[in-house]
Backbone of each chain as ProteinMPNN parsed JSONL, in Angstrom:
{"seq_chain_A": "MPSLTVQLASLHQQGPVLEVRVAVGQDTENAMAKRNDKPKDPVVAVAMIDTGATGTVINHDVAQRLGLQPVGVCDINTPSSAGVPCHEYLVRLVMPRHNVVVETVAIGAPLHGQHIQCLIGRDVLQHAVFIYTGYNNTFTLSF", "coords_chain_A": {"N_chain_A": [[-10.667, 38.07, 25.258], [-8.353, 37.408, 23.33], [-8.119, 34.281, 21.489], [-7.052, 31.116, 20.594], [-7.72, 27.883, 19.019], [-6.207, 24.922, 17.736], [-6.084, 22.443, 15.663], [-4.588, 19.111, 14.736], [-3.724, 16.759, 12.873], [-2.015, 14.522, 14.241], [-1.241, 15.341, 17.237], [0.132, 14.381, 18.869], [2.466, 13.215, 17.147], [3.104, 15.255, 15.718], [3.156, 17.802, 17.755], [2.798, 20.75, 19.21], [2.148, 22.475, 17.226], [1.955, 25.682, 15.248], [0.94, 27.971, 12.658], [2.79, 30.819, 12.258], [2.98, 34.729, 11.663], [5.987, 36.124, 11.876], [6.892, 39.418, 12.947], [9.135, 42.422, 12.354], [9.583, 44.646, 15.516], [7.562, 46.883, 17.025], [8.766, 49.145, 18.011], [10.964, 49.057, 16.393], [9.885, 49.446, 13.817], [8.557, 51.74, 14.099], [11.153, 53.621, 14.126], [12.353, 53.196, 11.706], [10.474, 54.047, 10.016], [10.356, 56.945, 10.972], [13.213, 57.143, 9.663], [12.383, 56.969, 6.881], [12.372, 54.498, 6.222], [11.244, 51.532, 5.035], [9.714, 48.747, 6.672], [10.661, 45.249, 6.255], [8.784, 42.648, 4.812], [6.712, 40.676, 7.005], [7.598, 37.545, 7.763], [6.502, 33.853, 7.244], [6.384, 31.698, 9.025], [6.747, 28.439, 10.987], [5.729, 27.692, 14.165], [6.628, 26.13, 17.136], [4.961, 25.377, 20.01], [6.466, 25.474, 23.259], [7.125, 24.103, 25.991], [9.597, 23.697, 27.122], [11.051, 25.869, 26.561], [13.415, 28.613, 27.786], [13.172, 31.079, 26.53], [11.821, 32.595, 23.828], [12.39, 31.447, 20.276], [13.981, 32.697, 17.26], [14.616, 31.17, 14.532], [17.931, 32.24, 12.679], [17.911, 32.568, 9.863], [15.358, 33.431, 9.569], [15.594, 36.117, 11.246], [17.545, 37.416, 9.657], [16.186, 37.846, 7.11], [14.419, 39.356, 7.754], [15.664, 41.812, 7.923], [16.493, 42.668, 11.011], [18.148, 43.786, 13.684], [20.612, 42.881, 16.244], [19.689, 43.752, 20.104], [20.7, 42.627, 21.78], [22.288, 40.392, 23.991], [22.297, 37.066, 24.99], [23.193, 33.783, 27.091], [22.679, 30.342, 26.078], [22.065, 27.228, 27.676], [21.453, 23.938, 25.829], [20.261, 20.315, 25.595], [23.029, 19.799, 24.668], [24.737, 21.626, 24.89], [26.891, 23.944, 26.597], [25.983, 27.225, 27.638], [26.106, 29.072, 25.22], [26.688, 31.785, 23.324], [23.975, 33.976, 22.194], [22.552, 36.178, 20.01], [19.64, 38.876, 20.674], [16.928, 39.815, 19.299], [14.361, 42.188, 18.712], [10.934, 41.45, 18.215], [7.63, 40.762, 16.404], [5.241, 38.628, 17.335], [2.684, 37.307, 15.221], [-0.646, 35.945, 14.713], [-2.441, 35.612, 12.614], [-5.273, 34.996, 11.845], [-6.33, 34.649, 14.481], [-6.315, 37.138, 15.347], [-4.216, 37.7, 16.954], [-1.262, 39.145, 18.26], [1.626, 39.302, 19.675], [4.419, 40.629, 21.298], [7.618, 40.207, 21.417], [11.258, 39.83, 23.091], [13.203, 37.928, 21.033], [15.567, 35.078, 20.909], [18.104, 34.631, 18.584], [18.613, 31.892, 16.757], [20.465, 28.715, 15.282], [18.44, 26.273, 14.222], [17.239, 22.86, 13.784], [17.018, 21.153, 10.844], [14.069, 22.184, 8.131], [11.571, 22.48, 9.262], [10.617, 23.836, 11.44], [10.477, 27.224, 12.286], [10.601, 28.539, 14.356], [10.227, 28.832, 18.143], [8.034, 28.976, 20.606], [8.66, 29.915, 23.834], [8.59, 30.298, 27.369], [8.25, 32.831, 27.756], [6.431, 34.214, 26.281], [4.761, 32.566, 26.82], [4.095, 33.304, 29.713], [2.144, 35.009, 29.408], [-0.021, 34.112, 29.072], [-2.803, 31.223, 28.359], [-2.31, 28.079, 27.919], [-3.61, 24.876, 26.762], [-3.16, 21.781, 26.656], [-4.994, 19.2, 24.547], [-4.474, 16.275, 24.658], [-6.499, 14.376, 23.64], [-8.163, 14.405, 21.973], [-6.639, 15.835, 19.758], [-5.842, 18.38, 19.767], [-4.89, 21.878, 21.011], [-5.17, 24.937, 22.587], [-4.359, 28.204, 23.149], [-4.611, 30.882, 24.96], [-4.909, 34.628, 25.381]], "CA_chain_A": [[-9.586, 37.446, 25.29], [-7.787, 36.729, 21.821], [-7.9, 32.702, 21.933], [-7.141, 30.566, 19.019], [-7.635, 26.493, 18.821], [-5.704, 24.63, 16.576], [-6.469, 20.578, 15.408], [-3.874, 18.769, 14.04], [-3.67, 15.256, 12.649], [-1.321, 13.875, 15.279], [-0.819, 16.154, 18.091], [1.488, 13.416, 19.608], [3.67, 13.055, 16.425], [3.298, 16.647, 15.246], [3.452, 18.253, 18.607], [1.98, 21.739, 18.979], [2.383, 23.639, 16.013], [0.901, 26.615, 14.003], [1.63, 29.123, 11.516], [3.041, 32.527, 12.645], [4.173, 35.484, 10.807], [7.394, 36.758, 12.611], [7.711, 40.509, 11.997], [9.982, 43.375, 13.032], [8.902, 44.927, 16.761], [6.723, 48.421, 16.876], [9.528, 49.899, 18.092], [11.98, 48.969, 15.3], [9.19, 50.241, 12.915], [8.708, 53.208, 14.013], [12.292, 53.686, 14.095], [12.878, 52.718, 10.531], [9.813, 55.136, 9.891], [11.434, 58.017, 11.181], [14.153, 57.588, 8.565], [11.734, 56.651, 5.828], [12.664, 53.103, 5.655], [10.383, 50.964, 4.936], [10.311, 46.943, 7.008], [10.259, 44.038, 5.214], [7.315, 41.827, 5.006], [6.356, 39.869, 7.8], [7.933, 36.057, 7.534], [5.564, 33.056, 7.554], [7.223, 30.694, 9.834], [5.748, 27.268, 11.33], [6.228, 27.523, 15.051], [6.324, 24.717, 18.345], [5.176, 26.137, 21.526], [7.594, 24.522, 23.837], [7.304, 24.483, 27.77], [10.744, 23.347, 27.874], [12.206, 26.755, 25.871], [12.714, 30.043, 28.962], [12.633, 31.817, 26.103], [11.369, 32.426, 22.285], [13.998, 31.202, 19.289], [13.973, 32.558, 15.767], [15.972, 30.873, 13.246], [18.802, 33.14, 12.306], [17.312, 33.301, 8.546], [14.16, 34.964, 9.839], [16.072, 37.313, 11.61], [17.978, 37.919, 8.717], [15.163, 38.154, 6.273], [13.472, 40.896, 8.495], [16.962, 42.473, 8.36], [16.908, 42.876, 12.003], [19.787, 44.092, 14.303], [20.489, 42.809, 17.419], [19.318, 44.395, 20.584], [20.992, 42.131, 23.519], [22.654, 38.973, 23.983], [22.433, 35.64, 25.981], [23.648, 32.701, 26.932], [21.782, 29.296, 26.684], [22.049, 25.834, 27.642], [20.675, 22.774, 25.604], [21.027, 19.301, 25.67], [24.133, 19.44, 23.91], [25.748, 22.064, 24.468], [26.447, 25.085, 27.608], [26.612, 28.438, 27.419], [26.64, 29.477, 23.956], [26.297, 33.162, 23.121], [23.21, 34.387, 21.035], [22.034, 37.908, 19.658], [18.763, 39.142, 20.733], [15.972, 40.781, 18.618], [12.988, 42.181, 19.211], [9.851, 40.9, 17.048], [6.363, 40.863, 16.96], [4.413, 37.161, 16.287], [1.135, 37.488, 14.877], [-1.551, 34.888, 14.152], [-3.432, 36.751, 11.96], [-6.288, 34.458, 11.521], [-7.067, 34.649, 15.435], [-6.314, 38.091, 16.193], [-3.362, 37.429, 18.236], [0.313, 39.813, 18.459], [2.765, 38.939, 20.5], [5.905, 41.687, 21.134], [9.012, 40.03, 22.501], [12.172, 39.917, 22.755], [13.375, 36.559, 20.593], [16.875, 34.539, 20.782], [18.52, 33.987, 17.403], [20.092, 30.65, 17.014], [20.192, 28.017, 14.613], [17.108, 25.734, 14.363], [17.104, 22.164, 12.768], [16.233, 21.331, 10.016], [13.309, 23.217, 7.812], [10.279, 22.591, 9.713], [10.155, 24.771, 12.375], [11.486, 28.3, 12.235], [10.295, 29.385, 15.723], [9.957, 28.193, 19.217], [7.327, 29.958, 21.452], [8.844, 29.842, 24.906], [7.713, 30.918, 28.457], [8.276, 34.639, 27.644], [4.87, 34.418, 25.766], [3.336, 31.546, 27.688], [3.532, 33.567, 31.12], [1.035, 35.705, 29.332], [-1.106, 32.66, 28.311], [-3.519, 30.277, 28.99], [-1.811, 26.884, 27.639], [-4.267, 24.159, 26.886], [-3.218, 21.076, 25.444], [-6.045, 18.111, 25.066], [-4.124, 15.104, 23.521], [-7.095, 12.946, 23.229], [-8.557, 14.991, 20.511], [-5.526, 16.212, 18.909], [-6.259, 20.084, 19.705], [-4.231, 22.489, 21.655], [-5.293, 26.079, 22.35], [-3.603, 29.245, 23.338], [-5.362, 32.506, 25.059], [-4.15, 35.344, 25.979]], "C_chain_A": [[-9.403, 36.377, 24.129], [-7.716, 35.326, 22.047], [-7.561, 31.914, 20.368], [-6.912, 28.762, 19.682], [-7.185, 25.804, 17.941], [-5.645, 22.774, 16.445], [-6.039, 20.604, 14.339], [-3.883, 17.057, 13.993], [-3.182, 14.376, 13.756], [-0.799, 14.581, 16.021], [0.25, 15.507, 18.718], [2.837, 13.317, 18.749], [4.181, 14.093, 16.089], [3.916, 17.815, 16.185], [2.578, 19.732, 18.29], [2.072, 22.855, 18.176], [1.973, 24.813, 15.255], [1.733, 27.41, 13.578], [1.498, 30.251, 12.504], [3.035, 33.571, 11.247], [4.984, 35.818, 11.974], [7.456, 38.364, 11.998], [8.575, 41.593, 12.512], [8.814, 43.995, 14.383], [8.593, 46.273, 15.79], [7.944, 49.245, 17.071], [10.733, 50.044, 17.195], [11.321, 49.64, 14.065], [8.949, 51.643, 12.918], [9.902, 54.32, 14.076], [12.693, 53.94, 12.463], [11.599, 53.867, 10.112], [10.208, 56.406, 9.968], [12.773, 58.166, 10.047], [14.19, 57.079, 7.468], [12.502, 55.383, 5.379], [11.477, 52.034, 5.992], [10.416, 48.939, 5.491], [10.004, 46.186, 6.018], [9.425, 42.994, 5.521], [7.297, 40.877, 6.065], [6.799, 38.212, 7.16], [6.821, 35.09, 8.122], [6.713, 32.014, 7.935], [5.783, 29.356, 10.572], [6.581, 27.403, 12.817], [5.273, 26.651, 16.287], [6.202, 25.675, 19.54], [5.554, 25.218, 22.483], [7.789, 25.521, 25.019], [8.392, 24.675, 27.913], [11.821, 24.587, 27.5], [11.839, 28.392, 27.314], [12.102, 30.741, 27.753], [12.269, 31.672, 24.487], [12.804, 32.605, 21.781], [13.066, 31.525, 17.984], [15.084, 32.151, 15.445], [16.272, 31.875, 12.647], [18.362, 33.621, 10.706], [16.413, 33.922, 8.846], [14.769, 36.079, 10.526], [16.77, 38.308, 10.676], [17.106, 38.188, 7.364], [14.308, 39.348, 6.434], [14.164, 41.927, 8.382], [17.059, 43.312, 9.94], [17.892, 43.037, 12.586], [19.454, 43.93, 15.916], [20.533, 43.414, 18.525], [20.207, 44.119, 22.464], [21.688, 40.642, 22.99], [22.67, 38.427, 24.951], [22.827, 34.611, 25.927], [22.599, 31.56, 27.021], [22.533, 28.287, 26.62], [20.725, 25.147, 26.644], [20.994, 21.845, 25.92], [22.523, 19.067, 25.149], [25.244, 20.456, 23.904], [25.266, 23.447, 25.945], [27.176, 26.723, 27.148], [26.996, 29.025, 26.411], [25.678, 30.699, 23.97], [25.271, 33.416, 22.132], [22.78, 35.811, 21.119], [20.451, 37.492, 20.154], [17.947, 39.725, 20.066], [14.65, 40.869, 18.904], [11.907, 42.379, 18.036], [8.357, 41.202, 17.762], [5.893, 39.058, 16.272], [3.475, 37.586, 16.403], [0.62, 36.863, 14.263], [-2.672, 35.405, 13.728], [-5.257, 36.322, 12.072], [-7.193, 34.379, 13.145], [-6.95, 35.75, 16.135], [-5.464, 38.433, 17.136], [-2.333, 38.089, 18.06], [0.776, 40.133, 19.628], [4.271, 39.841, 20.517], [6.629, 40.776, 22.188], [10.479, 39.876, 22.005], [12.894, 38.136, 22.29], [15.195, 36.17, 20.631], [17.198, 34.17, 19.315], [19.351, 33.178, 17.382], [19.357, 29.582, 15.913], [18.777, 26.364, 15.101], [17.33, 24.067, 12.924], [16.327, 21.747, 11.615], [15.221, 22.227, 9.132], [12.34, 23.268, 8.337], [9.935, 23.165, 10.632], [10.898, 25.818, 12.647], [11.422, 29.055, 13.252], [10.159, 28.442, 16.628], [9.12, 29.447, 20.202], [7.868, 29.596, 22.858], [8.234, 30.537, 25.93], [7.931, 32.17, 28.439], [7.235, 34.903, 27.4], [4.445, 33.599, 26.795], [3.446, 32.028, 29.255], [2.468, 34.707, 30.777], [-0.313, 35.178, 29.414], [-1.888, 31.936, 29.335], [-3.286, 28.86, 27.873], [-2.665, 25.462, 27.344], [-3.719, 22.755, 26.172], [-4.103, 19.742, 25.723], [-5.695, 17.065, 24.062], [-5.404, 14.223, 23.026], [-7.86, 13.034, 21.946], [-7.723, 15.676, 19.634], [-5.39, 17.63, 18.56], [-5.614, 20.406, 20.959], [-4.816, 24.061, 21.639], [-4.918, 26.878, 23.366], [-4.285, 30.172, 23.53], [-4.337, 33.232, 25.649], [-5.359, 36.58, 26.852]], "O_chain_A": [[-9.859, 35.253, 23.921], [-7.079, 35.109, 23.078], [-7.906, 32.313, 19.255], [-6.131, 28.469, 20.587], [-7.857, 25.993, 16.927], [-5.092, 22.069, 17.289], [-6.331, 21.267, 13.343], [-4.029, 16.309, 14.96], [-3.94, 13.506, 14.186], [0.387, 14.731, 15.729], [1.246, 16.136, 19.077], [3.968, 13.32, 19.235], [5.403, 14.235, 16.04], [4.798, 18.591, 15.819], [1.83, 19.839, 17.318], [2.063, 24.031, 18.54], [1.451, 24.374, 14.23], [2.903, 27.609, 13.904], [0.579, 30.562, 13.261], [3.079, 33.197, 10.075], [4.461, 35.733, 13.085], [7.919, 38.616, 10.886], [8.616, 41.341, 13.716], [7.59, 43.873, 14.327], [8.96, 46.643, 14.675], [8.145, 50.102, 16.211], [11.438, 51.052, 17.243], [12.016, 50.325, 13.315], [9.09, 52.479, 12.026], [9.734, 55.54, 14.079], [13.346, 54.935, 12.149], [12.201, 54.894, 9.798], [10.416, 57.001, 8.911], [13.198, 59.267, 9.697], [15.203, 56.714, 6.872], [13.141, 55.298, 4.329], [10.963, 51.844, 7.094], [10.986, 48.061, 4.842], [9.229, 46.408, 5.088], [9.471, 42.499, 6.647], [8.186, 40.048, 5.872], [6.272, 37.809, 6.123], [6.269, 35.325, 9.197], [7.676, 31.652, 7.259], [4.553, 29.389, 10.612], [7.806, 27.278, 12.837], [4.061, 26.5, 16.441], [7.028, 26.492, 19.948], [4.956, 24.144, 22.537], [8.188, 26.672, 25.194], [8.724, 25.604, 28.649], [13.001, 24.578, 27.851], [10.791, 28.946, 27.645], [10.904, 31.021, 27.711], [12.468, 30.578, 23.958], [13.79, 33.225, 22.178], [11.99, 31.025, 17.654], [16.211, 32.492, 15.805], [15.428, 32.56, 12.068], [18.442, 34.795, 10.345], [16.409, 35.101, 8.491], [14.256, 37.159, 10.235], [16.717, 39.536, 10.737], [17.672, 38.915, 6.548], [13.718, 40.061, 5.622], [13.652, 43.017, 8.634], [17.61, 44.409, 10.033], [18.844, 42.416, 12.114], [18.589, 44.457, 16.615], [21.604, 44.02, 18.5], [20.311, 44.737, 23.523], [21.584, 40.046, 21.918], [23.017, 39.027, 25.969], [22.961, 34.14, 24.798], [21.704, 31.651, 27.862], [23.48, 28.173, 25.841], [19.552, 25.518, 26.602], [22.016, 21.856, 26.607], [23.043, 17.969, 25.349], [26.3, 20.386, 23.275], [24.143, 23.823, 26.28], [28.22, 27.142, 26.647], [28.106, 29.559, 26.412], [24.513, 30.789, 24.357], [25.628, 33.06, 21.01], [22.685, 36.465, 22.157], [19.996, 36.349, 20.126], [18.338, 40.879, 20.239], [13.903, 39.955, 19.253], [11.971, 43.228, 17.146], [7.995, 41.596, 18.87], [6.143, 38.528, 15.189], [3.114, 38.22, 17.394], [1.003, 36.815, 13.094], [-3.702, 35.611, 14.37], [-6.194, 37.086, 12.3], [-8.398, 34.13, 13.172], [-7.293, 35.764, 17.317], [-5.707, 39.248, 18.025], [-1.947, 37.455, 17.078], [0.433, 41.015, 20.415], [5.134, 39.591, 19.675], [6.366, 40.627, 23.381], [10.831, 39.809, 20.828], [13.038, 37.278, 23.16], [15.996, 37.065, 20.362], [16.458, 33.314, 18.83], [20.518, 33.299, 17.755], [18.15, 29.528, 15.678], [18.534, 25.784, 16.159], [17.49, 24.145, 11.706], [15.128, 21.984, 11.476], [15.515, 23.395, 9.383], [11.772, 24.314, 8.02], [8.723, 23.102, 10.839], [11.971, 25.622, 13.217], [12.012, 30.135, 13.288], [9.981, 27.279, 16.265], [9.562, 30.574, 20.426], [7.274, 28.557, 23.148], [7.379, 31.37, 25.63], [7.682, 32.666, 29.538], [6.712, 35.794, 28.068], [3.711, 34.067, 27.665], [2.954, 31.273, 30.093], [1.936, 35.315, 31.706], [-1.381, 35.7, 29.736], [-1.806, 31.929, 30.564], [-4.161, 28.679, 27.025], [-2.064, 24.632, 28.027], [-3.923, 22.718, 24.958], [-4.06, 19.193, 26.824], [-6.264, 16.876, 22.987], [-5.282, 13.441, 22.084], [-8.132, 12.154, 21.128], [-8.272, 16.137, 18.633], [-4.985, 18.082, 17.488], [-5.62, 19.616, 21.903], [-4.939, 24.477, 20.487], [-5.065, 26.448, 24.511], [-4.805, 30.649, 22.522], [-3.306, 32.853, 26.206], [-4.914, 37.477, 27.568]]}, "seq_chain_B": "MTELLKKEIETYNVHKTELLGKAKGKFVLIKDSEVVGVFDTKMDAIRQGYERFGNVPFLVKLVVEVEVPLEFTSNLLAV", "coords_chain_B": {"N_chain_B": [[29.538, 33.764, 17.804], [28.04, 36.182, 18.545], [29.13, 38.423, 17.584], [28.633, 40.945, 16.477], [28.137, 42.431, 18.393], [30.263, 42.857, 20.295], [31.592, 45.245, 20.72], [30.106, 46.404, 22.386], [29.738, 44.527, 24.466], [32.569, 44.572, 25.677], [32.123, 47.273, 26.522], [30.34, 46.869, 28.923], [31.369, 45.043, 29.914], [33.649, 46.442, 31.195], [32.7, 48.379, 32.784], [31.245, 47.096, 34.408], [31.522, 46.722, 37.226], [31.1, 49.256, 38.183], [28.078, 49.7, 37.527], [26.993, 47.781, 38.854], [26.848, 48.376, 41.288], [24.997, 50.79, 41.457], [22.968, 50.287, 39.923], [21.984, 47.182, 39.802], [20.187, 44.649, 38.564], [18.627, 46.279, 37.136], [18.396, 47.537, 33.805], [20.719, 48.486, 31.08], [21.709, 50.451, 28.692], [23.606, 49.931, 26.06], [26.208, 51.721, 23.825], [28.531, 51.258, 21.046], [31.089, 52.277, 22.867], [29.883, 53.736, 24.611], [27.91, 54.271, 27.783], [24.97, 54.659, 28.026], [22.284, 54.459, 29.036], [20.763, 53.798, 32.093], [17.658, 51.337, 32.791], [14.23, 51.152, 33.837], [12.985, 49.003, 32.837], [13.263, 46.471, 29.974], [11.998, 46.493, 28.105], [11.724, 49.495, 28.203], [14.397, 50.178, 27.637], [14.986, 49.31, 25.241], [13.189, 50.386, 23.532], [14.25, 53.283, 23.407], [16.232, 52.861, 22.938], [15.979, 51.911, 19.995], [14.961, 54.702, 19.204], [16.938, 56.975, 19.633], [18.939, 55.631, 18.152], [18.241, 54.005, 15.831], [17.627, 51.497, 13.635], [20.029, 49.674, 14.296], [22.867, 47.706, 15.267], [22.577, 47.659, 19.509], [22.973, 47.326, 22.726], [21.222, 45.633, 24.879], [20.897, 45.436, 28.732], [20.649, 42.833, 31.117], [22.08, 44.178, 34.169], [23.579, 42.503, 36.062], [25.47, 40.276, 38.553], [26.206, 37.858, 38.521], [25.833, 35.901, 35.736], [23.099, 34.002, 34.035], [22.522, 31.469, 32.178], [19.568, 30.888, 29.813], [17.269, 28.168, 29.529], [17.3, 25.359, 27.372], [15.16, 22.762, 26.801], [14.575, 21.387, 24.496], [15.81, 19.434, 21.797], [15.389, 20.282, 18.911], [16.973, 22.725, 18.664], [19.614, 23.797, 17.061], [22.91, 24.157, 18.508]], "CA_chain_B": [[27.932, 34.454, 17.532], [27.637, 37.8, 19.236], [30.151, 39.336, 16.668], [27.932, 42.416, 16.591], [27.821, 43.555, 19.952], [31.392, 42.576, 21.003], [32.334, 46.494, 21.292], [29.016, 47.176, 23.213], [30.158, 43.423, 25.337], [33.373, 44.64, 26.231], [31.769, 48.236, 27.115], [30.082, 46.449, 29.914], [32.441, 44.173, 31.343], [34.624, 47.595, 31.781], [31.819, 49.402, 33.626], [30.188, 46.288, 34.976], [31.499, 46.99, 38.796], [30.098, 50.708, 38.679], [26.796, 49.086, 37.133], [26.585, 46.947, 39.665], [27.05, 49.055, 42.662], [24.324, 51.716, 41.316], [21.716, 49.998, 38.833], [21.677, 45.845, 39.815], [18.634, 44.707, 38.895], [17.883, 46.697, 36.029], [18.695, 47.227, 32.166], [22.147, 49.284, 30.844], [21.451, 50.282, 27.347], [24.866, 50.923, 25.813], [25.711, 51.913, 21.744], [29.611, 51.082, 21.406], [31.609, 52.172, 24.053], [28.949, 54.964, 25.676], [26.736, 53.535, 28.505], [23.622, 55.385, 27.301], [21.342, 54.876, 30.611], [19.934, 52.476, 33.149], [16.099, 51.513, 32.094], [13.575, 49.756, 35.024], [12.61, 47.319, 32.185], [13.929, 46.002, 29.501], [11.473, 47.401, 26.708], [12.255, 50.822, 28.15], [15.475, 50.263, 27.406], [15.248, 48.824, 23.731], [12.699, 52.02, 22.885], [15.165, 54.409, 23.649], [18.381, 52.56, 21.796], [15.69, 52.631, 18.798], [14.499, 56.166, 19.033], [18.4, 57.253, 20.063], [19.779, 54.754, 17.129], [17.694, 53.858, 14.799], [17.772, 49.888, 13.196], [21.437, 49.306, 14.176], [22.954, 46.903, 16.955], [23.234, 48.212, 20.402], [23.272, 46.362, 23.472], [20.461, 46.034, 26.095], [21.581, 43.902, 29.248], [20.31, 43.367, 32.628], [23.177, 44.375, 35.435], [23.429, 40.955, 37.007], [26.794, 39.547, 39.383], [26.571, 36.084, 37.831], [24.886, 35.422, 34.449], [22.421, 32.79, 34.08], [21.959, 31.125, 31.133], [18.325, 29.837, 29.694], [17.969, 26.537, 29.705], [15.885, 24.924, 26.627], [15.192, 21.194, 26.665], [14.711, 20.42, 22.818], [16.858, 18.751, 20.342], [15.049, 21.165, 17.516], [18.297, 23.743, 18.937], [21.28, 23.398, 16.445], [24.042, 24.754, 18.806]], "C_chain_B": [[27.464, 35.564, 18.029], [28.63, 38.947, 18.434], [29.746, 41.09, 16.75], [27.897, 43.466, 17.414], [28.992, 43.616, 20.695], [32.165, 43.83, 21.524], [31.601, 46.637, 22.702], [29.58, 45.752, 25.002], [31.269, 44.094, 26.554], [33.548, 45.952, 26.625], [31.173, 47.537, 28.556], [30.677, 45.891, 30.945], [33.694, 45.44, 32.12], [34.036, 48.409, 32.956], [30.578, 48.393, 34.57], [30.044, 46.634, 36.853], [30.787, 47.939, 39.349], [28.747, 50.356, 38.351], [26.034, 48.619, 38.589], [26.445, 47.356, 41.365], [25.687, 50.268, 42.486], [23.005, 51.072, 40.354], [21.611, 47.803, 38.815], [20.317, 45.651, 39.621], [18.313, 45.339, 37.474], [18.692, 46.862, 34.895], [19.792, 48.391, 31.856], [21.867, 49.394, 29.44], [22.974, 51.05, 27.026], [25.113, 50.666, 24.072], [27.777, 51.798, 22.177], [30.478, 51.185, 22.502], [30.847, 53.488, 24.816], [28.008, 54.035, 26.416], [25.81, 54.491, 28.381], [22.654, 55.994, 28.821], [21.322, 53.707, 31.032], [18.337, 52.749, 33.054], [15.413, 50.805, 33.752], [13.048, 48.542, 34.304], [13.044, 47.263, 31.032], [13.335, 46.728, 27.804], [11.327, 48.922, 26.597], [13.503, 51.069, 27.539], [15.872, 50.124, 25.594], [14.433, 50.269, 23.053], [13.645, 52.624, 23.075], [16.576, 54.003, 23.25], [17.256, 52.723, 20.285], [15.401, 53.849, 18.276], [15.946, 57.04, 18.943], [19.086, 56.645, 18.311], [18.93, 54.353, 16.22], [17.949, 52.027, 14.633], [19.173, 49.702, 13.144], [21.555, 48.532, 15.671], [23.55, 48.246, 17.83], [22.544, 47.289, 21.408], [22.31, 46.915, 24.34], [20.78, 45.014, 27.31], [21.202, 44.365, 30.744], [21.783, 43.045, 33.384], [23.063, 43.334, 36.147], [25.142, 40.868, 37.733], [26.845, 38.757, 38.462], [25.576, 36.019, 36.755], [24.216, 34.501, 34.574], [22.067, 32.473, 32.78], [20.306, 30.313, 30.832], [18.21, 29.198, 29.286], [16.784, 26.753, 27.977], [16.545, 23.241, 26.518], [15.176, 20.451, 25.778], [15.524, 20.757, 22.538], [17.124, 19.673, 19.491], [16.663, 22.217, 17.533], [19.519, 23.396, 18.547], [22.58, 24.117, 17.176], [24.37, 23.699, 20.084]], "O_chain_B": [[26.277, 35.827, 17.838], [28.753, 40.129, 18.757], [30.431, 42.079, 17.009], [27.739, 44.685, 17.352], [28.984, 44.314, 21.709], [33.048, 43.79, 22.382], [32.13, 46.88, 23.786], [29.7, 46.084, 26.181], [31.083, 44.171, 27.769], [34.657, 46.273, 27.053], [31.909, 47.893, 29.476], [30.661, 46.018, 32.169], [34.341, 45.343, 33.163], [34.675, 48.961, 33.852], [29.538, 48.726, 35.14], [29.032, 46.749, 37.544], [30.106, 47.91, 40.374], [28.02, 50.899, 39.183], [24.99, 48.955, 39.147], [26.028, 46.699, 42.318], [25.34, 50.69, 43.589], [22.022, 51.81, 40.276], [21.18, 47.23, 37.815], [19.414, 46.223, 40.232], [17.633, 44.641, 36.721], [19.788, 46.305, 34.95], [19.621, 49.373, 32.578], [21.765, 48.304, 28.877], [23.416, 52.126, 27.429], [24.561, 49.874, 23.309], [28.261, 52.149, 23.253], [30.659, 50.155, 23.15], [31.5, 54.14, 25.631], [27.389, 53.148, 25.829], [26.256, 55.489, 28.947], [22.43, 57.075, 29.367], [21.774, 52.706, 30.476], [17.784, 53.844, 33.168], [16.054, 50.133, 34.56], [12.747, 47.453, 34.793], [13.419, 48.407, 30.777], [13.932, 47.208, 26.84], [11.005, 49.568, 25.6], [13.692, 52.125, 26.935], [16.758, 50.682, 24.946], [14.968, 51.037, 22.254], [14.347, 51.932, 22.338], [17.649, 54.607, 23.248], [17.601, 53.573, 19.464], [15.537, 54.114, 17.081], [15.966, 57.86, 18.025], [19.625, 57.409, 17.511], [19.604, 54.777, 15.282], [18.449, 51.401, 15.567], [19.666, 49.558, 12.025], [20.869, 48.596, 16.691], [24.283, 49.19, 17.536], [21.637, 46.545, 21.033], [22.257, 48.103, 24.657], [20.93, 43.828, 27.015], [21.293, 45.432, 31.352], [22.448, 42.017, 33.258], [22.209, 43.396, 37.032], [25.973, 41.589, 37.181], [27.59, 38.974, 37.507], [24.392, 36.11, 37.08], [24.68, 33.785, 35.462], [21.271, 33.221, 32.214], [19.927, 29.349, 31.498], [18.944, 29.077, 28.306], [16.001, 27.624, 27.596], [17.649, 22.738, 26.304], [15.518, 19.268, 25.787], [16.116, 21.825, 22.701], [18.238, 20.062, 19.141], [17.331, 22.376, 16.512], [20.381, 22.864, 19.246], [23.34, 24.688, 16.394], [25.397, 23.835, 20.749]]}, "name": "protein", "num_of_chains": 2, "seq": "MPSLTVQLASLHQQGPVLEVRVAVGQDTENAMAKRNDKPKDPVVAVAMIDTGATGTVINHDVAQRLGLQPVGVCDINTPSSAGVPCHEYLVRLVMPRHNVVVETVAIGAPLHGQHIQCLIGRDVLQHAVFIYTGYNNTFTLSFMTELLKKEIETYNVHKTELLGKAKGKFVLIKDSEVVGVFDTKMDAIRQGYERFGNVPFLVKLVVEVEVPLEFTSNLLAV"}
């Protein structure tokens, strides 16, 4: 069972964040290979595990850098807006140091600031065990 | 924000009643003004879209009567 444990200086202040590589989905890669196109290199991103997110989100910038094309649309509600239409993209989230690869359909949306470029939502967490151990500043994600 | 799939969304709306009658709860694949097919899973529909059209915009959509927005409690989302 692939599993990763991350220790941070202050889990309380930083939240459950980790570095991931966002790559094009396997089907995207296969389709590009058929046409002799080479997929762009994965984008290194800081991701936050967000149990308050129905779905996974990637910043617009990440989708553009990967050359992703939308495969769907959805409406989202946030604390400050309702029913905002967004594109969906097929992506792979790779955690290379931990031998974890997750394929999912991510929502493309702007994220505030430069710090977080990805939210890992409950679409991914539904396949996982997520343990938040606040007293020693660690969290564990197992698939 | 969804300009790239404007035509596909219009196509879905044109065919919505018909799709609800025969494919409620399934996933429809639409490219331009063509309803390409109906699939049991979202990933099957996406795979078919890539195999048929390549890395270009296409629409995979759950056929439902009432759209339910996805919820986000985080204020990191700038929308």
